[in-house]
N, C-alpha and C positions, 0 to 999 in steps of 0.2 A: 729470253729470261735466263738469268744466270743460274748455274747449277747450285742447288742448296741441299745439303744432307737432310734426311728426315729427322734425325735425332741430333741433339747437341753433341759435339765432339770435344772431349776433354783433352787437354794438352798433357802428354806424358812428361814427367820429369825424372830423368834417369837417376839422379842423385837420391831421389826418394825411393826408387824401386830396385836399385842395383843390388846384386847378390855378392859380387866379388869386388875386392879392393883393387886399386891400380897395381899394387905389388903382386897380387895373385894373378892378375891378367897378363903381367909382363914378368913371368917367373923363370925365364930362361934366356941365355945369351946366344948370339949367333954362333959363337964358338962351340957351345954345347950342342947346337943343332947340327953342326958339321960332324960332330962325334957321335950323334945319335944312331943307335942300331935298334931296329925293330926286334921284338922278342921272337919273331918267327923269321926264318930265312925267306926272302922275297926277291930273288934275282930278276925274274921276268917282270915283276911289278916295278922294280926300280929302273928297268930299261925305259919305262915310260917317262922318266925324268929327263931323258936325253933329248937333244934337239932344241930348236929355237922357240918352241911354244911353252906357255905356262903349263904346269903339270898339277893335276889333282893329287898326285902322289906326294909331291913336295909339300902341298898344303896339308895333307893328311898327317905327314910326319910332324909338322909344326904342332898340330892339335894333339897328336899322340904324346909328344914330349911335354906339352903344357899339362895334359891330364896326368901324366906320370908323376909330375912334380907337385901336384895339388894334394893336400891331405885327404885321407879317405873320407872324412866326414864332410868334405866340401863337394862330394859327388854322390848322387843317389842311384846311379847305375854303375856297372863295372868300370874300373879305371882303365882297363886295357881294351875297351870296346873298339877303338880305332885300329889298334895293332892287330886285334883278332880279325877285323874286317879286311885288312891288307893281307893277313895270313890266309884267310879263306879265298881271297881273290887269286893268290898264288896257287892254291890247291886246284882252283877251277882251271887255271892255265895248264897245270900239270895233267889234269884228267880230261880236259876238253869238254867239260860240262859244268853247269852251275851247281852250287851246293846250297842254294836257297831252296827251301821246300815250301810249297803252298798247301793250305789245308787248315781248316778251322777258321772260325770267325771271331775277330776281336773288334771292339769299337767303344764308343762312349754312349751313355744312357740316352735313349731317345733318338739317336741318329743311326742310320744304316750305312752312311757313307762317310768319307773323310779320313778313315783309318784303313791302311792296307796292312793286313797281318803278314808277318814274315818271320820265318824261323830257319835256323841253320840245321842242315841234316847231319852235321858232324859236331854236335855241341860238346862232345867230350874233348875234341881238339881245340875248340874255340868257345869256351864257356861264357865269355862276356857278350857274345852275340847269339846265344841260344834263342833269345827273343830279340828281334830287331825290327820292330814295327815302324812303319812310316806314317806320318800325318801330313795331310794336305791342308794348307792354311789359305783361306780366301784372301787374295791380294787386294789392296785398294785400287780403285779405278786408275788406270794409266801407270800404276806401280810407283806412285810418289811416296817417298819416305823421308823422315828426318832422322838425324843420327841418334836422337834421344830414343826414338822407337826401335831402331835397329839394335842399339846397344842393350836395351831392355830385353829384346827378343833373344839376342845371343846369350845373355846371362841365363835366361830361363832354360834354354835348350842345353847349355853347358851343364847346368845343375841337374836337370831331370832327363836329359837325353845324351846323345853321343857328342854333341857340339858340332856335328856336320850338317850342312844344308845343301840343297840345290835351290838357287834363286832363279826360278822361272825358266822352265823349258818352254817348248812351243805351246803348251796348254795354258800357261800362267801358273798360279799357285806358288807359295813358298813351301818348299818340301823339307820337312823335318825328318832327317834320316836316322832311324834307329833308336828305339827305347824299349823298355819292358812293359808288359801288360799292366803292372801295378802303377805305372806313371801316366797312363793315358788319361784318366779322369782328372788328376791334379793339373796336368798340362792344359787340358781343355778348360778347366775352371779359370786358370790364370789368363788364358787367351781371351775368354769371353768376358770375364768380370773385371779384369785389370787393363788389358790391352785393347779392349773393344774390337777384337778380331774374331771372326768365325772360322770354322772349318770349311774347306772346299768340298767339291764333289769327287766321288770315286765310285767305281762299279757301274751298274746299269741304271744310271740316273742322269739328270741334267748336270753336266760338268760345269765347273766354275766359269761363268762368263768373263771374258776379258776384252779389253779395248786398247786402241792405240792412244798416243798422248793427246790426240784431239785438239780442241781449240785452246787448251791450256798452254801449249807451246808451239803449235804448228799452224802456219799461215794457209796451208792447203786444205785444212779440214773443212768439209762442207756440212757436217752435222755435229751435234754435241755428243760425241761418243761416250764421254764419262757419264752424262745424265742417263743415257739409254742403258748403259751397262749397270749402273747403280739401281735404276728403277726395276729392270728385269731380274736382277739378283734378289731384290727384296720380294718381288711379286711371286717368284717361283721358289721360295724357300723350301716348301714341302717336297717339290720335285728334286731339289738339289740335295737334300739331306736324307731322303727316304727312298731308296731305289725301287722303282715300280715299272721300269721300262724293260723291254727285251734286250736292249743294247744301249750303250751310252749315247748322249745327244749333246751337241755343243752349239752355243751362240758365240759369235765374235763380231766386234764392231770396228770397222775401218772408216776413218773420217773421209778418205778419198780413195780413188782407184790405185794409188801406190801400194795399198794393201800391206801396210807395215806390220800388222798383227797376223798376217797370213790367213785371213778369214776364208778365202776361197780354198786354200789347201787344207786348212785345219778345222773347219767348222761344218756342221750339218746345215746350219742356217746362217748365212753371211749377211751382215748389214754393211753396206758400202755407200758412203756419201758421194753424190755426183753433182756436177755443176748444172744448174737448170736455166741459166741465162745464155745470151749469145756468147760464143767463145771470144775471149779478148786476146788479141795478138799485138805484141810490141814489135812493130815492123822494123824499127831501128835496131832492136836487139837481134832480130832474125838476120838482118844484113851483117851485123857485126859478127855473128856466129858463123855465117857463110864465109866471110872474108878473113876469118882467123883472129879477129880482135878479141873475141871471147873464146877461150880454149874449149874444144869439145870435151864432153864428159868431165867437166870440172877440172881439166888438166890431168886426168888420171893416166892418159897415154902419152904424156909429153916426153917421156924418156927415149922414145924411138920416133923415127920418121915414118909415119903411116900414110904419107901422101896427102894430097889436097883433100880437104873436107868435102864430102858429097852429100848434100842434104837429101837427095832422093834415096841414095843407098843407105844412109845411116839414120834417117828419120822417117821420111814420107812413106817409103815402100815397106817399112816395118809396121805401119799402123794396121791392126787386124781389121778395122772397119773401113779403111781407105777414105778417111774423113778429111784428108789434107791434100792440097796440091798447090803448085806455084802458078800464078797468073799475073802476067805483066811485071814479073820480078818481085811479086809480093806473095807471101804465104796465105 
């Protein structure tokens, strides 16, 4: 049976929901970005921009410049929230300790999870992050989005939050980084009533279930991970939103033993699809693999001479259950 959502899903139209004009979203030039200086000295933080890899600092500077150039009435929290975040990070490097303090409970009405309260312990230095609460947003199964949804989400968080996200760590969830206590209920209302998106889990509760791409895109999936994830997310709403456990608990759904959502490493209860029929072996492909006609590891090691491919050393002997062997030249 095909996966079907329990409730009708409305199609979001960004042009009807957008908060910012194209001119406001593209309000700086690359030349201005090169000249941009954070309001706080951040030498160690800027070191993280060096090297071959993309840097969150470079992205944060783009957001900081963008916010600096927006009119005050186009933002509902402090204009310098990103710059104050970078400044406090530099102070943490200087002191060798965090300057986020924990204590006090914030949330939205009726929920005990989904919001992580965070405050700066040096608000006099960084007033725009005196409150810097995080919201966890329950991601759709397999994390499928269209651009209409993502742009609407970005506008909402630009307007009522810092504009900074984490999109899916190991746990799942869209992470909204940094807003004030006064904005929590309005953000929650917009998410649930307009975007049809709920908060995820935090604290000692059932954390947001997550799944791999499953049958939607993967030929290896042996179970319908999306259906299972969706069903259990709905069934355990109370456990997800109202912490009642002594510690957190996680479900994750992998369509096959490749474990792309890391259910073994990251979940308390792992659901892993397995093949239940006779194992199917393409003997012609096996021989092509042995003879070098098909490059091992998808050609990942082709830049060096690793010697002749050894199916015992590189495949058969690595099986933890010793389920394979060669017999009369066949696997």
